[in-house]
C-alpha positions as CSV (number, residue, x, y, z in Angstrom):
1,M,20.1,77.5,-82.5
2,G,22.4,78.0,-85.4
3,T,25.0,80.8,-85.6
4,R,23.0,82.6,-88.3
5,H,19.9,82.7,-86.1
6,A,22.0,83.9,-83.1
7,D,23.4,86.7,-85.2
8,L,20.0,87.8,-86.3
9,I,18.8,87.8,-82.6
10,R,21.9,89.9,-81.6
11,R,21.0,92.5,-84.3
12,A,17.3,92.8,-83.2
13,R,16.2,96.4,-82.7
14,T,14.7,95.8,-79.3
15,P,15.1,93.3,-76.5
16,L,11.4,92.3,-77.0
17,R,12.0,91.5,-80.6
18,A,15.1,89.5,-79.7
19,A,13.1,87.5,-77.2
20,E,10.3,86.9,-79.8
21,M,12.9,85.7,-82.3
22,G,14.5,83.4,-79.7
23,R,11.2,81.8,-79.0
24,D,10.3,81.2,-82.7
25,P,9.1,77.6,-82.7
26,S,10.3,77.2,-86.4
27,R,13.8,77.5,-85.1
28,P,14.7,74.7,-82.7
29,L,16.8,75.3,-79.6
30,R,20.2,73.8,-79.4
31,R,20.1,70.4,-77.8
32,D,22.1,71.4,-74.8
33,W,20.2,74.7,-74.2
34,E,18.9,73.8,-70.7
35,R,22.4,73.0,-69.6
36,V,24.1,76.1,-71.1
37,K,21.4,78.9,-71.0
38,D,22.6,80.4,-67.7
39,D,26.2,80.7,-69.0
40,V,25.1,82.1,-72.3
41,M,23.0,84.8,-70.5
42,R,25.9,85.5,-68.0
43,R,28.3,86.1,-70.9
44,A,25.8,88.2,-72.9
45,V,25.0,90.4,-69.9
46,A,28.6,90.9,-69.0
47,A,29.5,91.8,-72.6
48,K,26.6,94.3,-72.8
49,F,27.5,96.1,-69.6
50,R,31.3,96.2,-70.3
51,A,30.6,97.7,-73.8
52,H,28.2,100.4,-72.7
53,A,29.3,102.9,-70.0
54,D,25.9,104.5,-69.7
55,I,24.1,101.3,-68.6
56,R,27.1,100.1,-66.6
57,G,26.8,103.3,-64.6
58,I,23.1,102.7,-64.0
59,L,23.8,99.1,-62.9
60,L,26.6,100.1,-60.5
61,S,24.4,102.9,-59.1
62,T,22.1,100.2,-57.7
63,V,24.9,99.5,-55.2
64,D,23.7,96.4,-53.3
65,E,20.0,96.6,-54.0
66,E,18.3,93.4,-55.0
67,I,17.5,93.3,-58.7
68,V,14.3,91.5,-59.8
69,E,13.2,90.8,-63.3
70,D,9.6,92.0,-62.8
71,T,7.7,89.8,-65.2
72,G,4.6,87.8,-64.5
73,T,5.1,85.6,-67.5
74,D,8.6,84.1,-66.9
75,H,9.1,82.0,-63.8
76,Y,12.7,81.1,-64.7
77,W,14.3,84.4,-65.8
78,G,12.0,86.6,-63.7
79,R,9.8,86.6,-60.6
80,G,6.9,84.9,-62.4
81,R,3.2,85.3,-61.9
82,T,3.2,84.3,-58.2
83,G,6.4,86.2,-57.3
84,T,8.2,83.0,-56.5
85,G,10.2,82.6,-59.7
86,K,13.9,81.9,-59.9
87,N,14.8,85.4,-61.0
88,M,17.8,84.2,-62.9
89,L,18.2,87.4,-64.9
90,G,18.1,89.5,-61.7
91,R,20.7,87.2,-60.1
92,I,22.9,87.4,-63.2
93,L,22.6,91.2,-63.2
94,M,23.7,91.3,-59.5
95,R,26.6,89.0,-60.1
96,T,27.7,91.1,-63.1
97,R,27.4,94.3,-60.9
98,N,29.7,92.7,-58.4
99,Q,32.2,91.7,-61.1
100,L,32.2,95.1,-62.6
101,R,32.7,96.7,-59.2
102,A,35.7,94.4,-58.6
103,E,37.2,95.1,-62.0
104,G,36.9,98.9,-61.3
105,R,38.8,98.5,-58.0
106,D,41.4,96.4,-59.8
107,Q,41.9,99.2,-62.4
108,S,42.0,102.0,-59.9
109,G,44.2,100.2,-57.5
């Protein structure tokens, strides 16, 4: 995925539209996508929650609850149709929550 395409996706009006644009078959994925996709998602999620206090508060309010991306269509990022998906987005959100909590302690401490 080229920089121009990534910028267009970042400016998408909704997460659904960004996902649709990211899956556009006329735009090939970067060759190393399978290797880097988790890190790309971790960095994007962390940046999003650091930049927006309102959603950061919501994420932190989940305390230690398990977070599950409840989608029946994505077995990698979510729970998948059978409920046995990898839930990588949920895992990344929980990891981000722990990092934000630790950063908050460091700043108040």
